[in-house]
C-alpha positions in Angstrom: 45.2 13.6 13.6 43.6 13.9 17.2 41.8 11.0 18.4 39.1 12.9 20.2 37.5 16.1 18.4 35.6 18.2 20.0 32.0 17.8 17.8 30.8 21.2 18.9 33.6 23.6 18.4 33.1 27.0 16.8 35.3 27.9 13.9 36.6 31.1 12.7 38.4 31.8 9.1 41.5 33.0 11.1 41.7 29.0 11.4 42.2 28.2 7.8 45.5 30.5 6.8 45.6 30.5 2.7 42.9 29.6 2.4 41.0 32.5 1.0 42.2 33.9 -2.9 40.6 37.2 -4.4 37.4 36.1 -6.0 39.1 38.0 -9.1 42.1 35.0 -9.5 39.8 31.7 -7.5 39.2 29.3 -9.5 35.4 29.0 -10.5 33.5 25.6 -12.0 34.7 24.9 -15.3 31.1 25.0 -16.2 30.5 28.7 -15.3 33.6 29.5 -17.3 33.2 27.6 -20.1 29.3 29.4 -20.2 30.7 32.8 -20.0 33.6 31.8 -23.1 31.3 30.5 -25.2 29.2 33.9 -25.0 31.8 35.7 -26.2 32.7 33.8 -28.9 29.4 34.8 -30.1 30.1 37.9 -30.2 28.6 39.6 -27.0 31.1 41.5 -24.8 30.9 41.0 -21.3 30.3 44.2 -19.0 29.1 45.4 -15.7 26.6 48.3 -17.3 22.9 47.4 -17.8 19.8 45.9 -15.7 20.7 42.3 -14.1 17.1 41.4 -14.6 18.0 41.8 -18.7 21.1 40.5 -18.9 22.8 36.9 -18.8 25.0 35.6 -16.0 27.2 34.8 -19.3 27.4 38.8 -20.2 29.7 39.4 -17.2 33.0 36.9 -16.6 32.4 35.3 -13.6 35.4 36.1 -12.0 33.5 39.5 -10.5 30.9 40.2 -8.2 28.3 42.1 -11.2 28.7 38.1 -12.6 28.3 36.5 -9.3 25.2 38.6 -8.8 24.3 37.6 -12.0 24.7 33.8 -11.5 22.3 33.9 -8.1 19.7 36.4 -9.6 19.1 33.7 -12.5 18.9 30.9 -9.5 16.4 32.9 -7.6 14.5 33.9 -11.2 13.7 30.0 -11.1 13.1 29.4 -7.8 10.7 32.4 -7.0 12.2 32.8 -4.0 14.4 35.9 -3.0 14.9 36.3 0.3 18.0 37.5 2.5 18.5 34.1 3.2 17.9 32.5 0.2 20.2 35.0 -1.8 23.1 34.3 0.5 22.5 30.4 0.3 22.8 30.3 -3.0 26.0 32.6 -2.8 27.5 29.3 -0.3 26.2 26.8 -3.0 28.2 28.5 -5.9 31.3 28.7 -3.1 31.1 25.0 -2.6 30.6 24.2 -6.0 33.9 25.7 -6.8 36.0 24.3 -4.2 35.2 20.6 -5.9 34.9 17.1 -4.3 37.4 16.3 -1.9 39.0 14.9 1.3 35.6 16.4 3.0 33.4 15.3 0.7 34.2 11.7 1.0 34.5 11.3 4.0 31.0 12.8 4.6 29.9 10.1 1.9 31.0 7.4 4.0 29.7 8.2 7.7 26.4 9.8 6.0 26.1 6.1 4.1 25.9 4.4 7.7 22.8 6.3 8.1 21.5 4.7 4.5 22.7 1.2 6.1 21.6 1.5 9.7 18.2 2.2 8.0 17.6 -1.0 6.1 20.2 -3.0 8.5 17.6 -2.4 11.4 15.0 -3.0 9.1 15.9 -6.3 7.7 17.3 -6.9 11.5 13.3 -6.9 13.3 12.4 -9.3 10.6 15.2 -11.5 10.4 14.3 -12.0 14.5 10.8 -12.3 14.1 10.4 -16.1 13.6 12.6 -16.3 17.4 10.7 -13.8 18.7 7.2 -15.9 18.1 8.5 -19.2 19.3 9.8 -17.3 22.5 7.1 -14.8 23.3 4.4 -17.8 22.3 3.0 -15.2 19.5 1.3 -16.8 16.8 3.6 -16.3 13.3 0.7 -13.6 12.0 0.5 -11.8 15.3 4.4 -11.1 15.8 4.2 -9.2 12.3 2.8 -6.3 14.8 6.4 -6.0 15.9 7.7 -4.2 12.1 4.2 -2.4 12.5 5.7 -0.5 15.9 8.8 -0.3 14.4 7.4 1.7 11.5 5.3 3.6 14.0 8.9 4.7 15.0 10.4 4.8 11.9 7.5 7.4 10.6 7.7 9.4 14.0 11.8 10.1 13.6 11.5 11.1 10.0 9.0 13.4 10.8 10.6 14.6 13.5 14.2 14.6 13.0 13.4 16.3 9.3 12.4 19.8 11.0 14.0 18.9 14.1 17.4 19.0 12.2 16.4 23.2 11.2 16.1 23.8 15.2 18.4 22.1 16.7 20.9 22.1 13.7 22.4 19.2 11.4 24.9 18.7 13.1 23.4 17.2 16.6 20.5 15.6 14.7 23.0 13.9 12.4 25.2 12.1 15.7 21.8 11.7 17.9 19.9 9.4 15.3 22.8 6.7 15.2 23.2 7.0 19.2 19.5 6.6 20.2 19.1 3.5 17.5 22.5 2.2 18.9 21.3 2.5 23.1 17.4 0.4 22.0 19.0 -1.9 20.0 21.5 -2.4 22.7 18.5 -3.0 24.9 16.0 -4.8 22.8 18.5 -7.8 24.0 16.9 -8.0 27.3 13.6 -7.9 26.1 11.7 -9.7 29.0 8.1 -9.5 27.0 6.8 -9.6 23.6 5.4 -6.1 24.8 8.6 -5.1 25.5 10.5 -5.7 22.5 7.5 -4.2 20.3 8.2 -0.7 22.5 11.8 -1.0 22.2 11.6 -1.5 18.2 9.6 1.8 17.9 11.9 3.9 20.0 15.0 2.2 17.9 13.0 3.3 15.0 12.4 6.9 16.3 16.4 6.9 16.0 16.8 5.1 12.7 14.1 7.1 10.8 16.0 10.2 11.0 18.9 9.1 9.2 17.6 9.2 5.6 16.0 13.0 6.2 18.9 14.2 8.2 22.2 12.9 6.5 20.8 13.0 3.5 19.8 17.0 3.6 23.3 17.4 5.2 25.4 15.1 2.4 23.1 17.7 -0.2 24.7 21.0 1.5 28.1 19.9 1.5 28.0 18.6 -1.9 28.9 20.1 -4.9 25.9 20.2 -7.9 28.5 18.8 -10.5 29.1 15.8 -8.1 25.2 15.4 -7.7 25.3 11.9 -8.9 26.9 11.0 -5.2 23.4 11.3 -3.7 21.8 8.2 -6.3 25.0 6.3 -4.7 24.1 6.8 -1.4 21.2 3.9 -2.1 24.3 1.4 -2.3 24.6 1.1 1.7 21.1 0.4 2.1 21.4 -3.4 0.4 24.5 -3.6 2.0 22.9 -2.7 5.3 21.1 -5.8 4.3 23.7 -8.2 3.9 25.5 -7.5 7.3 22.4 -8.2 8.6 21.7 -11.5 7.2 25.4 -12.3 7.6 25.6 -12.0 11.4 22.1 -13.6 11.8 23.6 -16.6 9.9 26.0 -16.5 12.5 24.1 -16.2 15.5 20.8 -16.9 15.1 20.6 -20.8 13.9 23.6 -22.3 16.3 21.7 -20.5 19.1 18.1 -21.0 19.2 16.0 -23.3 19.9 14.1 -25.9 18.1 11.3 -24.5 16.7 8.8 -27.1 17.1 9.2 -26.5 21.3 6.0 -24.9 22.6 7.3 -21.4 24.3 8.0 -21.9 27.8 4.9 -19.5 28.6 2.3 -21.6 27.4 3.9 -25.3 28.7 3.6 -26.8 31.3 6.4 -27.9 34.0 8.7 -30.3 33.7 7.8 -29.7 29.4 10.7 -29.2 27.5 9.6 -26.0 26.2 11.3 -22.6 24.0 12.8 -19.7 26.2 15.5 -17.2 27.1 17.6 -20.0 28.0 18.0 -22.0 25.0 16.6 -19.4 22.6 19.5 -16.3 22.8 20.4 -16.6 19.1 18.2 -13.4 18.2 19.2 -11.7 21.5 22.8 -11.8 20.8 21.9 -10.9 17.1 20.3 -7.7 18.3 23.4 -6.9 20.7 25.7 -7.1 17.5 23.5 -5.0 15.6 23.1 -2.2 19.0 27.5 -2.9 19.4 27.8 -1.8 15.2 25.5 1.4 15.4 27.1 2.3 18.7 30.2 1.9 17.1 29.0 3.8 13.7 28.4 6.9 15.9 31.5 7.0 18.0 33.2 7.3 14.2 31.1 10.4 13.5 30.7 12.3 17.0 34.7 11.2 18.2 36.7 10.5 15.4 35.7 12.9 12.6 34.9 16.2 12.7 31.6 17.1 11.4 31.6 21.2 10.4 27.7 22.4 11.1 25.7 23.3 8.1 26.4 26.6 6.6 22.7 26.8 5.6 22.0 26.4 9.3 23.8 28.5 10.5 23.1 31.6 8.2 19.5 30.6 9.2 20.6 31.4 12.9 21.7 34.9 12.1 25.9 33.3 12.6 27.1 34.1 9.3 30.5 34.2 10.4 30.5 30.8 11.3 28.7 29.9 8.1 32.4 31.5 6.2 34.3 29.7 8.5 33.0 26.3 7.4 32.8 26.5 3.8 37.2 27.8 4.8 37.5 24.8 6.9 35.9 22.4 3.9 38.3 23.8 1.2 41.3 23.4 3.7 40.4 20.0 4.1 40.1 19.7 0.5 43.5 21.4 -0.4 41.8 24.0 -2.4 40.9 27.4 -2.2 37.6 30.2 -1.8 36.2 33.4 -2.5 33.9 33.1 -0.1 33.9 36.0 2.3 31.8 38.0 4.8 31.9 41.4 2.2 30.5 39.6 -0.6 27.8 37.9 1.2 26.6 40.9 2.2 27.2 42.6 -1.0 24.5 40.0 -2.8 22.6 39.3 -0.1 22.0 42.5 2.1 24.1 43.6 5.4 22.4 41.6 8.9 22.8 44.9 10.7 20.3 46.4 7.6 18.6 43.2 6.4 16.6 42.2 9.7 15.8 39.1 7.8 18.8 37.2 7.5 18.0 35.3 10.8 15.1 33.1 11.2 13.1 32.5 14.4 12.1 29.0 15.5 9.0 29.8 14.3 10.0 31.1 11.2 12.3 27.8 10.2 9.3 25.5 11.2 6.4 27.6 9.2 9.2 27.3 6.7 9.4 23.3 6.6 5.5 23.4 7.0 5.3 25.6 4.4 6.4 23.3 1.7 3.1 21.4 1.8 0.5 24.6 1.7 -1.8 24.6 -0.7 0.4 27.5 -2.0 3.3 24.7 -2.4 1.2 21.5 -3.5 -0.8 23.1 -6.9 1.8 23.9 -9.2 2.3 20.3 -9.0 -0.9 20.3 -10.5 -0.1 23.4 -12.8 -0.8 21.5 -16.3 -2.0 18.7 -16.9 1.5 16.5 -17.8 2.7 17.7 -14.4 -0.4 16.5 -13.0 -0.6 13.5 -14.4 3.1 13.0 -13.4 2.7 14.2 -9.8 -0.5 11.6 -9.2 1.5 9.1 -10.7 5.1 9.0 -8.9 3.1 9.6 -5.8 1.5 6.6 -6.8 4.4 5.0 -7.3 5.9 5.7 -3.7 2.9 4.8 -2.3 2.5 1.1 -3.8 6.6 0.4 -3.5 6.0 1.7 0.0 3.8 -1.2 0.9 4.5 -4.1 -1.3 8.8 -3.6 -0.3 7.8 -4.8 3.4 4.9 -6.6 2.6 7.5 -9.2 1.2 10.9 -8.4 2.4 10.2 -7.4 6.0 8.5 -11.7 6.5 11.0 -12.9 4.1 12.7 -15.2 7.3 9.3 -16.3 7.8 8.2 -17.0 4.6 11.6 -18.8 4.1 10.8 -21.1 6.8 7.7 -22.4 5.8 9.4 -23.2 2.4 8.4 -26.8 2.4 5.9 -26.9 4.9 3.8 -29.8 3.2 6.3 -31.8 4.1 8.6 -29.9 7.6 9.6 -26.9 8.1 13.0 -25.6 6.2 15.8 -26.1 9.3 16.6 -22.8 10.6 20.7 -22.9 9.3 19.3 -23.1 5.9 16.6 -20.2 6.2 19.3 -17.7 7.4 21.5 -18.8 4.8 19.3 -18.6 1.9 18.3 -14.6 3.4 22.2 -14.1 3.3 22.4 -15.4 -0.4 19.7 -13.4 -1.3 21.2 -10.3 0.6 25.0 -11.0 -1.6 22.5 -11.2 -4.5 20.9 -7.9 -4.4 23.4 -5.3 -4.0 24.8 -5.4 -7.5 21.0 -3.9 -8.6 21.8 -0.8 -6.4 24.9 -0.2 -8.4 24.1 -0.5 -11.9 20.6 1.3 -11.0 22.7 4.2 -10.7 24.4 3.9 -14.1 21.4 2.5 -15.8 19.4 5.9 -15.3 21.9 8.0 -17.5 21.6 5.4 -20.0 20.1 7.0 -23.3 16.1 5.1 -24.3 16.5 3.7 -20.9 16.7 6.8 -18.4 15.1 6.9 -14.6 11.8 6.0 -16.2 13.4 2.5 -18.2 14.9 1.9 -15.2 12.5 2.0 -12.6 9.7 0.2 -14.7 11.8 -2.8 -16.3 13.2 -3.3 -12.4 9.6 -2.7 -11.1 8.2 -5.6 -13.9 10.5 -8.3 -13.2 10.5 -7.8 -8.9 6.3 -8.4 -9.9 6.8 -11.4 -11.7 8.9 -13.0 -9.6 7.3 -12.6 -6.3 4.7 -14.6 -8.5 6.8 -17.1 -9.6 7.8 -17.2 -5.3 5.0 -19.0 -4.3 4.5 -21.7 -7.1 6.7 -23.9 -5.0 7.6 -24.4 -1.9 10.8 -26.2 -2.1 13.5 -24.1 0.0 15.9 -24.5 -3.4 13.1 -23.0 -5.8 12.0 -20.2 -3.7 15.9 -19.2 -3.3 16.1 -18.8 -7.2 13.3 -16.4 -7.0 13.8 -14.5 -4.2 17.7 -14.1 -5.3 16.0 -12.7 -8.5 13.7 -10.0 -7.2 16.2 -8.5 -4.7 18.5 -7.8 -7.5 15.8 -6.2 -9.4 14.3 -4.8 -6.6 17.4 -2.8 -5.6 17.9 -1.0 -9.3 14.0 0.5 -8.0 14.6 4.7 -8.5 11.8 6.1 -7.9 12.9 10.1 -8.5 11.0 11.3 -11.3 9.8 14.4 -9.9 10.9 17.7 -12.3 13.2 20.4 -10.9 9.8 23.3 -9.3 8.6 22.2 -6.7 10.5 18.9 -5.9 11.1 19.1 -2.0 7.2 19.6 -1.6 6.8 16.5 -4.1 9.2 14.8 -3.0 8.3 15.4 0.7 4.4 14.5 0.4 5.8 11.1 -2.0 8.5 10.6 1.3 5.7 10.9 3.6 3.4 8.0 1.9 5.6 5.7 1.5 5.9 5.7 5.2 2.7 5.6 5.9 2.2 3.0 3.5 5.0 0.8 5.0 3.3 1.3 7.7 -0.2 -0.6 6.9 2.1 -3.4 5.4 3.0 -5.6 8.6 -0.9 -4.9 9.4 -2.2 -6.6 6.3 0.4 -9.0 6.9 -0.7 -10.0 9.9 -4.6 -10.0 9.4 -4.1 -11.7 5.6 -6.4 -14.9 4.7 -5.0 -18.0 6.3 -3.2 -18.8 2.9 0.4 -17.7 3.7 1.2 -16.8 0.1 -1.5 -14.4 0.2 0.9 -11.6 1.3 3.2 -12.2 -1.2 0.0 -11.9 -4.2 -0.7 -8.5 -2.7 2.8 -7.3 -2.8 3.4 -8.5 -6.8 0.0 -6.6 -7.2 1.7 -3.7 -5.8 4.5 -4.4 -7.6 2.7 -4.8 -11.0 0.3 -1.6 -10.5 3.5 0.7 -9.7 4.9 -0.7 -12.9 2.0 0.8 -15.1 2.2 4.0 -13.3 6.0 4.2 -14.6 4.9 2.9 -18.3 2.2 6.2 -17.9 5.1 9.0 -16.6 4.7 11.5 -19.4 8.2 13.2 -18.0 11.8 12.0 -18.1 14.3 13.3 -16.0 17.6 11.7 -17.7 20.1 14.6 -17.9 18.2 17.0 -15.9 18.9 19.3 -13.1 18.6 16.5 -9.9 18.7 18.9 -6.7 
């Protein structure tokens, strides 16, 4: 394998000999074949005559163009969209489903996991630097929380910008750019001369980090066979791992290279007075430099060591149909599989691009298509019935409350732990970061367990969310009952374990993209408000934690009232 792979190379089907097989002898997904076989056992005879609109796909052999066309017609009838682009996208989905999971998909799982990893890696990284930034620059413990606010501004901008930009410039460029931007500005934070500069650099870093989830999630989904859809949920395992790695690095560096927390800032101290400044407080700077270096290493792995195929759906939208077919052939080649996809089949079902002028989409049409997901026509169906309307409102409420409650506690947890035992003396820095690392370790199994409990009968997504959210809220209130560091460690561990089980994804399949998109937007806006609340709360340091606990309990009530359970239903 070459060390350097041209990341922008264009592909042709001739590069992958032996991959293409006729549809008549191609491997089709077992669920398609089983559906057809079951129909035959019921006495229906397959054929190719008659109107497709009146016959099921199981009436046709899945190894014929008529059967494939019928499958596409059924999918499009459910979605309510029937353009040339959408028909061809569905054909590519079928081809990827028939190829199945393989080497390429698993490599992509790891590389997309880097995005989830980096998101929480840096969110917790900012939180872990707050105590020492406060000490060095002479910023109060409440005012320094605006550092997190600046980061969330960047995250909101990044999520909005990169989500649309990836449809204009391509998934591949956006996929690599997000980590590169995060790495560059992450390294730059280490040289911040002032608190304002640190906030500005963290905001710029957030623009890169904020694009990871929408871009990486969309890219992974577009190469993911439908039968392996649970892997999209499993990607969330990278989230607590990011927190764990950040906390372990912080524990190793910050306590050993930081000034005494009781020293005044050199910016506020008089001449000759021992103070806290850059020279004796390099721990947090070493920390962000290491985080930046790790982020750049992940970028290098993505950009130089792994050849990412451009999204076939993006290529279709830009009129590059031949490249889209070559991409699917390349995926099959890397997976050691076969595929039946050809341009002729795409044209047979979706129309010849020389005849159908709407296969290629302009930049304006792509942006309009993205924004149309939030139009009245797309939002209205979410409230088409009383049951669906209640579900929509409750899910949006859950995403909003959790979006505010999570950072209101976790983004300032190092500060809360540092204030434990405040009636006597602040907790030593080494103990603060040790306890945070232990909390992060305990949080990892929670997300793994959540991937399994969502599919357990009588539990499902609704039960998983409700129980974990209730326990998280309770443990937050119990956390404030004592300032003893060991007591607080117990309840931060319990809270972290159950908090990482939360899976707020109960939208039904119709209009899922619109509903989830609005929910994600509300989640980010609520997260942006969390540090503002934390910075302007009352003098009682427990107040933000009480607010976070109340938000989690409110989300629990909303989850219990959800009238829809999606366990076992289509999730893509």
